[in-house]
C-alpha positions in Angstrom: 54.5 102.8 104.9 56.9 99.9 105.4 59.7 102.2 104.1 59.2 104.9 106.6 59.1 102.5 109.5 62.4 101.0 108.3 63.8 104.3 108.2 62.6 105.2 111.8 64.0 102.2 113.1 67.5 102.6 111.4 67.5 106.1 112.8 66.8 104.7 116.3 69.6 102.2 115.9 72.0 105.0 114.9 71.0 107.1 117.8 71.5 104.2 120.2 75.1 103.6 118.7 75.8 107.3 119.1 74.8 107.4 122.6 77.5 104.4 123.5 80.3 105.3 121.1 81.9 108.6 120.0 81.8 109.5 116.5 85.4 110.3 115.1 86.1 113.8 113.7 86.9 113.7 109.9 90.8 114.4 111.1 90.7 111.1 113.1 88.9 109.1 110.5 91.3 110.2 108.0 94.3 109.3 110.0 92.7 105.9 110.8 92.3 105.1 107.1 95.9 106.2 106.3 97.3 103.9 109.1 95.3 101.1 107.7 96.7 101.6 104.2 100.2 101.9 105.6 99.7 98.7 107.7 98.0 96.5 105.4 100.8 94.5 104.0 101.9 93.9 107.3 98.8 92.9 109.2 95.1 92.1 108.6 93.6 95.6 108.7 90.3 94.1 110.1 92.2 93.6 113.3 92.7 97.5 113.7 90.1 99.4 115.7 89.6 103.0 116.5 88.4 104.2 119.8 87.8 107.7 121.3 88.2 108.8 124.8 85.9 111.7 125.6 87.6 112.9 128.9 91.2 112.3 127.6 90.9 114.3 124.4 92.7 111.4 122.4 91.6 108.5 120.2 93.5 105.2 119.9 94.1 103.1 117.0 94.3 99.3 118.6 95.5 96.1 117.6 93.0 93.5 118.6 92.5 94.4 122.1 92.0 97.7 124.0 95.4 97.4 125.7 97.4 97.0 122.5 97.4 100.4 121.0 99.7 101.2 117.8 98.8 105.0 117.6 97.4 107.8 119.5 95.8 110.7 118.0 95.6 113.9 120.1 93.0 116.4 119.3 93.9 119.2 121.5 97.3 119.8 120.0 96.8 118.0 116.7 99.5 115.4 117.4 100.1 111.6 117.2 102.1 109.5 119.4 103.6 106.1 118.7 104.3 103.1 120.9 107.9 103.7 122.5 110.2 100.8 121.4 112.2 100.9 124.6 109.4 101.1 127.1 106.3 99.9 125.4 104.3 102.8 126.6 103.2 105.8 124.6 106.0 107.8 123.0 106.6 111.4 122.7 104.0 113.4 120.6 104.6 114.4 117.1 102.7 117.4 115.8 101.0 117.0 112.5 99.2 119.6 110.5 97.3 117.3 108.3 96.4 113.8 108.4 98.6 113.1 105.3 101.7 114.0 107.8 101.2 110.5 109.4 102.9 108.9 106.2 106.0 110.8 107.2 106.2 108.6 110.1 105.7 105.1 108.6 108.9 103.7 110.2 107.6 104.8 113.6 104.2 103.1 113.0 105.7 100.0 111.8 108.2 99.6 115.0 104.9 100.3 117.1 103.3 97.5 115.1 106.1 95.0 115.6 106.2 95.5 119.5 102.2 94.7 119.4 102.6 91.6 117.4 105.0 90.1 119.8 
């Protein structure tokens, strides 16, 4: 009986979390994990956060705070964007066809991280 109550309480907790936070699609979660792997030599990956924007149709990978994103993932056109090194704002969108394509843009990702670490 105690086990059933524990399962029910856990389910309620999960449901409450899902109401307040978006659950990332597998495509986005895979990109997040790849980005964490690419940056682990340069920053403590526990400082990286993933946050979704329901209305905007994109997800952002942040460093520490919600105003310091290093990468944005757009779901409508399957693209990613990194921080523009000259303006400090979002740069051009780069189409990707699988999460693994992010690895091809490691240099841009590292540039974005350097800007955010300043």
